[in-house]
C-alpha positions as CSV (number, residue, x, y, z in Angstrom):
1,M,13.2,-10.3,3.1
2,I,16.9,-9.7,3.9
3,L,17.6,-6.6,5.9
4,P,21.4,-5.5,6.1
5,K,23.0,-3.8,9.0
6,N,24.1,-1.0,6.8
7,N,22.0,0.9,4.4
8,R,22.9,-1.5,1.6
9,L,25.0,-4.4,0.9
10,T,28.4,-4.3,-0.9
11,P,28.6,-6.0,-4.4
12,E,30.7,-8.8,-2.9
13,Q,28.0,-9.3,-0.1
14,V,25.3,-9.5,-2.8
15,V,27.1,-12.1,-4.5
16,E,27.5,-14.2,-1.5
17,I,23.9,-14.0,-0.4
18,T,22.7,-14.8,-4.1
19,G,24.9,-17.9,-3.9
20,V,23.3,-19.0,-0.7
21,V,19.6,-18.7,-1.8
22,A,20.5,-20.2,-5.2
23,E,21.3,-23.4,-3.5
24,F,17.6,-23.5,-2.4
25,G,16.2,-22.6,-5.8
26,C,15.6,-18.9,-4.8
27,K,16.8,-15.6,-6.3
28,I,17.6,-12.1,-4.8
29,Q,15.8,-8.9,-5.9
30,P,17.1,-5.7,-4.4
31,I,14.4,-3.1,-3.5
32,V,16.0,0.4,-3.4
33,G,14.2,2.6,-0.9
34,A,14.7,6.2,-0.2
35,V,17.1,5.6,2.7
36,R,17.8,1.8,2.7
37,T,17.9,-1.1,0.2
38,I,16.3,-4.3,1.3
39,Y,16.8,-7.7,-0.5
40,A,13.6,-9.7,-1.3
41,I,14.0,-13.4,-1.6
42,V,12.2,-14.5,-4.7
43,G,11.0,-18.0,-4.3
44,D,10.1,-20.3,-1.3
45,E,11.7,-18.6,1.7
46,R,10.3,-21.1,4.2
47,D,13.5,-23.3,4.3
48,D,14.9,-22.8,7.8
49,L,18.3,-24.0,6.7
50,M,18.6,-21.2,4.2
51,I,17.3,-18.6,6.8
52,N,19.8,-19.8,9.3
53,R,22.7,-19.6,6.9
54,L,21.7,-16.0,5.9
55,E,21.2,-14.9,9.5
56,G,24.7,-16.3,10.3
57,L,26.3,-13.7,8.0
58,D,27.8,-10.9,10.2
59,Y,26.5,-8.1,7.8
60,I,22.8,-9.3,8.0
61,D,20.7,-7.6,10.7
62,R,17.7,-9.8,10.3
63,I,15.4,-11.8,8.0
64,D,11.7,-10.9,7.9
65,R,9.3,-13.6,6.9
66,I,6.0,-11.8,6.3
67,Q,3.1,-14.2,5.8
68,S,1.3,-12.1,3.4
69,P,0.4,-12.3,-0.3
70,F,2.0,-8.8,-0.7
71,K,5.3,-9.1,1.3
72,L,6.8,-5.8,-0.1
73,M,3.6,-3.8,0.0
74,D,2.7,-5.1,3.6
75,R,2.8,-2.4,6.2
76,R,4.8,-4.6,8.4
77,S,7.5,-4.7,5.9
78,D,10.7,-2.6,6.2
79,L,9.4,-0.6,3.2
80,A,6.9,1.0,5.7
81,N,9.5,3.7,6.1
82,H,9.8,4.4,2.3
83,R,8.6,7.7,1.2
84,I,7.5,8.6,-2.4
85,A,8.1,12.2,-3.6
86,I,6.2,13.7,-6.6
87,G,7.8,17.0,-7.5
88,S,8.1,19.1,-4.4
89,V,5.6,17.0,-2.4
90,T,6.5,14.1,-0.2
91,L,3.3,11.9,0.1
92,G,2.3,11.6,3.8
93,D,3.8,15.0,4.7
94,E,1.3,17.1,2.7
95,L,-1.6,16.7,0.4
96,L,-0.7,15.9,-3.1
97,V,-3.0,17.5,-5.8
98,I,-2.8,16.2,-9.4
99,A,-5.1,18.0,-11.9
100,G,-5.6,18.5,-15.5
101,Q,-7.6,17.3,-18.6
102,C,-8.8,13.7,-19.0
103,T,-7.6,13.8,-22.6
104,I,-5.3,16.0,-24.5
105,D,-6.7,17.1,-27.8
106,P,-3.8,17.1,-30.4
107,K,-5.7,19.3,-32.7
108,N,-6.2,22.0,-30.0
109,P,-3.0,22.0,-27.8
110,N,-3.6,25.5,-26.5
111,Y,-6.5,24.2,-24.4
112,Y,-4.1,21.9,-22.5
113,L,-1.4,24.4,-22.2
114,E,-3.8,27.0,-20.9
115,T,-5.4,24.4,-18.5
116,S,-1.9,23.4,-17.2
117,Q,-1.1,27.0,-16.4
118,A,-4.5,27.5,-14.6
119,V,-4.0,24.2,-12.7
120,K,-0.6,25.4,-11.5
121,E,-2.2,28.8,-10.4
122,A,-4.8,27.0,-8.6
123,G,-2.3,25.3,-6.4
124,A,-1.9,21.9,-7.9
125,N,1.4,20.0,-7.5
126,A,1.4,17.8,-10.7
127,L,-0.4,17.6,-14.0
128,R,-2.6,14.8,-15.4
129,G,-3.1,14.5,-19.1
130,G,-4.4,11.5,-21.1
131,V,-2.3,10.8,-24.2
132,W,-3.7,7.2,-24.9
133,K,-7.2,6.4,-23.9
134,P,-9.0,3.0,-23.4
135,R,-12.4,3.3,-24.9
136,T,-15.4,0.9,-24.7
137,N,-16.5,2.0,-28.1
138,P,-13.9,1.2,-30.8
139,Y,-14.9,4.3,-32.8
140,S,-14.3,6.8,-30.0
141,F,-11.1,8.8,-29.8
142,Q,-8.3,6.5,-28.7
143,G,-5.7,9.1,-28.0
144,D,-2.7,10.2,-30.1
145,A,1.1,9.9,-29.5
146,R,1.4,13.5,-30.6
147,S,-0.3,14.5,-27.4
148,L,2.8,13.3,-25.5
149,E,4.9,16.3,-26.8
150,I,2.0,18.7,-25.6
151,L,2.2,17.1,-22.2
152,M,5.9,17.6,-21.8
153,E,5.6,21.0,-23.2
154,A,3.2,21.9,-20.4
155,S,5.5,20.3,-17.9
156,R,8.4,22.5,-19.2
157,R,6.2,25.6,-19.0
158,T,4.8,25.1,-15.5
159,G,7.7,23.2,-13.9
160,L,5.2,20.5,-12.7
161,P,5.7,16.8,-13.0
162,V,3.2,14.8,-15.2
163,V,1.1,11.9,-15.0
164,T,-0.2,9.8,-18.0
165,E,-1.7,6.4,-18.6
166,V,0.1,3.7,-20.4
167,M,-1.6,0.5,-21.8
168,E,1.2,-1.4,-23.6
169,Q,5.0,-1.8,-24.0
170,E,5.2,0.9,-26.7
171,H,3.4,3.5,-24.5
172,I,5.8,2.7,-21.6
173,N,8.9,3.2,-23.8
174,L,7.7,6.4,-25.3
175,A,6.6,7.9,-22.0
176,L,9.9,7.1,-20.3
177,D,12.0,8.3,-23.2
178,C,10.2,11.6,-22.9
179,G,10.6,11.9,-19.2
180,V,7.0,11.3,-17.9
181,H,7.3,11.4,-14.1
182,V,4.3,9.2,-13.2
183,L,2.9,6.3,-15.2
184,Q,-0.7,5.6,-14.6
185,I,-2.3,2.2,-15.0
186,G,-6.1,2.5,-15.6
187,A,-8.8,0.7,-14.0
188,R,-9.4,-1.6,-17.1
189,N,-5.6,-2.8,-16.8
190,A,-5.3,-2.9,-13.0
191,L,-5.4,-6.7,-13.2
192,N,-3.5,-7.1,-16.4
193,Y,-0.5,-9.0,-14.8
194,S,1.5,-9.0,-18.0
195,L,1.4,-5.2,-18.2
196,L,2.2,-4.9,-14.5
197,R,5.3,-7.0,-15.1
198,Q,6.3,-5.0,-18.1
199,I,6.0,-1.6,-16.1
200,G,7.9,-3.2,-13.2
201,R,10.8,-4.2,-15.4
202,A,10.8,-0.8,-17.2
203,I,10.9,1.3,-14.2
204,A,13.5,-0.8,-12.2
205,G,16.5,1.5,-11.3
206,R,14.6,4.6,-12.3
207,N,13.2,7.4,-10.3
208,T,9.7,6.9,-11.8
209,T,6.5,6.4,-9.8
210,V,3.4,4.2,-10.9
211,M,-0.1,5.3,-10.0
212,L,-2.2,2.1,-10.0
213,K,-6.0,2.6,-10.2
214,R,-8.3,0.1,-8.6
215,S,-9.9,-2.4,-10.9
216,I,-13.3,-1.3,-12.2
217,H,-14.7,-4.5,-10.8
218,N,-15.1,-4.6,-7.0
219,G,-12.5,-7.2,-6.0
220,P,-11.1,-7.6,-2.4
221,L,-8.4,-5.1,-1.3
222,S,-5.8,-7.8,-1.0
223,E,-6.3,-8.3,-4.9
224,F,-5.5,-4.4,-5.3
225,I,-2.5,-4.5,-3.2
226,S,-1.2,-7.7,-4.7
227,A,-1.4,-6.0,-8.1
228,A,0.9,-3.2,-6.7
229,E,3.3,-6.1,-5.6
230,Y,3.7,-7.1,-9.2
231,I,5.3,-3.8,-9.8
232,A,7.4,-3.4,-6.6
233,A,8.7,-6.9,-7.0
234,F,11.1,-5.8,-9.8
235,G,12.9,-3.4,-7.6
236,N,11.1,0.0,-7.6
237,P,8.8,0.6,-4.6
238,N,7.4,3.9,-5.9
239,V,3.8,2.7,-6.3
240,I,0.7,4.8,-5.3
241,L,-2.8,3.3,-4.9
242,C,-5.6,5.2,-6.6
243,P,-9.3,4.3,-5.7
244,R,-11.5,5.7,-8.5
245,G,-14.9,4.2,-8.1
246,T,-16.0,0.6,-9.0
247,Q,-18.9,-1.1,-10.7
248,P,-21.9,-1.5,-10.4
249,Q,-22.5,2.2,-10.6
250,L,-24.7,4.2,-8.1
251,D,-27.8,5.8,-9.4
252,G,-26.7,9.3,-10.4
253,Y,-22.9,8.6,-10.1
254,R,-20.7,7.2,-12.9
255,N,-19.4,4.5,-10.6
256,Q,-19.7,3.3,-6.9
257,P,-17.6,5.9,-5.1
258,D,-14.8,4.1,-3.0
259,E,-13.0,6.8,-1.1
260,S,-14.0,5.2,2.2
261,I,-11.6,2.1,1.6
262,T,-8.7,4.5,2.3
263,P,-8.4,3.6,6.1
264,L,-8.8,-0.1,5.2
265,L,-5.9,0.1,2.8
266,K,-3.8,1.9,5.3
267,E,-4.4,-1.0,7.8
268,K,-2.8,-3.4,5.4
269,T,-0.3,-1.4,3.3
270,W,2.2,1.5,3.7
271,A,1.5,2.7,0.2
272,P,0.2,6.1,-0.3
273,V,-3.5,6.5,-1.4
274,V,-4.4,9.2,-4.0
275,V,-8.1,9.1,-4.7
276,D,-9.7,10.0,-8.2
277,P,-13.2,11.6,-7.3
278,S,-13.8,12.7,-10.9
279,H,-14.1,9.1,-12.2
280,S,-15.8,8.0,-9.0
281,V,-18.8,10.3,-9.4
282,G,-18.6,11.3,-13.1
283,K,-20.2,14.7,-12.7
284,A,-18.3,18.0,-12.1
285,G,-20.9,19.2,-9.6
286,Y,-20.3,16.3,-7.4
287,V,-16.5,16.3,-7.5
288,P,-15.9,18.9,-4.6
289,A,-17.9,16.9,-2.0
290,A,-16.4,13.6,-3.2
291,A,-12.8,15.1,-3.0
292,L,-13.4,16.5,0.5
293,A,-14.8,13.1,1.6
294,A,-11.7,11.4,0.4
295,V,-9.6,13.8,2.4
296,A,-11.7,13.2,5.5
297,Y,-11.2,9.5,5.1
298,G,-7.4,10.1,5.2
299,C,-6.2,10.0,1.7
300,D,-2.7,11.3,0.8
301,G,-3.7,13.0,-2.4
302,L,-6.3,13.8,-5.0
303,C,-6.3,13.3,-8.8
304,L,-8.8,15.7,-10.3
305,E,-9.9,16.5,-13.8
306,A,-10.0,20.3,-14.7
307,H,-10.3,22.2,-18.0
308,V,-10.4,25.9,-18.8
309,S,-13.4,25.2,-21.0
310,P,-14.9,21.8,-20.1
311,S,-17.5,22.0,-22.9
312,H,-14.6,22.0,-25.5
313,G,-12.9,19.1,-23.9
314,I,-12.8,15.5,-25.4
315,G,-13.1,12.3,-23.5
316,D,-14.7,12.7,-20.1
317,D,-13.9,16.4,-19.7
318,P,-17.3,17.9,-20.7
319,K,-19.0,16.0,-17.9
320,Q,-16.4,15.6,-15.2
321,A,-13.9,18.4,-15.4
322,V,-14.2,21.3,-12.9
323,T,-13.2,24.8,-13.9
324,P,-10.1,26.6,-12.6
325,A,-12.2,28.6,-10.3
326,V,-13.7,25.5,-8.6
327,L,-10.4,23.9,-8.5
328,T,-8.8,26.8,-6.7
329,D,-11.5,26.8,-4.1
330,L,-11.3,23.0,-3.8
331,I,-7.7,22.8,-3.2
332,K,-7.9,25.5,-0.7
333,R,-10.6,23.7,1.3
334,A,-9.0,20.3,0.9
335,R,-5.7,21.4,2.2
336,A,-7.3,23.1,5.2
337,L,-9.1,20.0,6.0
338,H,-6.1,17.7,5.6
339,A,-4.2,20.1,8.0
340,A,-6.9,20.1,10.5
341,L,-6.9,16.3,10.5
342,R,-3.2,15.8,10.9
343,P,-2.1,14.5,14.3
344,Q,-1.0,17.4,16.4
345,P,2.4,17.2,18.2
346,A,2.2,16.6,21.9
347,V,2.6,19.8,23.9
348,A,5.1,19.5,26.7
349,T,3.7,20.2,30.1
350,H,5.6,21.2,33.3
351,A,4.9,20.2,36.7
């Protein structure tokens, strides 16, 4: 990983370092951070001669060789200073709350539009809304591209950014063309490396963020972070990690809640962690406690299912979605807990 002395290299300097690494069978991939651009060496960077030649260039500050399977996402990388903003919220500075329906019903758009307004009034910062849905049963509702316009109309009315799941290249193209702010990769596709590459290429050079859910299968955390590396490696480091429960399920819960992995993730990666307690527990009555537990473990945000009339929802909403009244109270308590747990600035003492 090449770190320049200035915030970024000039085009002429990029050409020069590209030529150097090409002699050793490698390529250069710029990674554009909020303040600084770094330059990843794609290929075997262990050749000391290549490193010595790069370090000898007067515009190079240093070369970091991080021995990790996820060099960009590693908390020791220079991207540790990178910050991701969703709407008005910079993750890490305040608690991000994403809320909305699991699935947008194209036949009843008013439910989503009313829910979106209620979510905003409850204090959420962004809207979730399922346009396309992965289903175990092939006869279940799979989503409808018409719901994308409903999603974007809700964004226009509320002024809030939106999050939706994509599962194939066509979904990615449609979502980006419509201006979706955050692309979600669901638990079933979390290890679909072909899709991760497609998304990485599609968002390169864009101010788009990806929220990567943890695989439904309980793999090691390095596997989860390495999946995020697939996306960031194409140049856009705006990747959020989203624990959402794993299999096998815990009796009474939809999945095995995994909000406790947040501090373990933060030991390994700089990436923000936004927990989805709705899918972890699968029942609306358990969501507030699971959400507060996630905040207590140090998450940077919550992704919650909410509906103005859960019994009229489709998808998971009838079971998992909280009402606007519950959401309002939960956001208030979650933010109070988050504020209470933040490190307090040292108070100067006078002798």
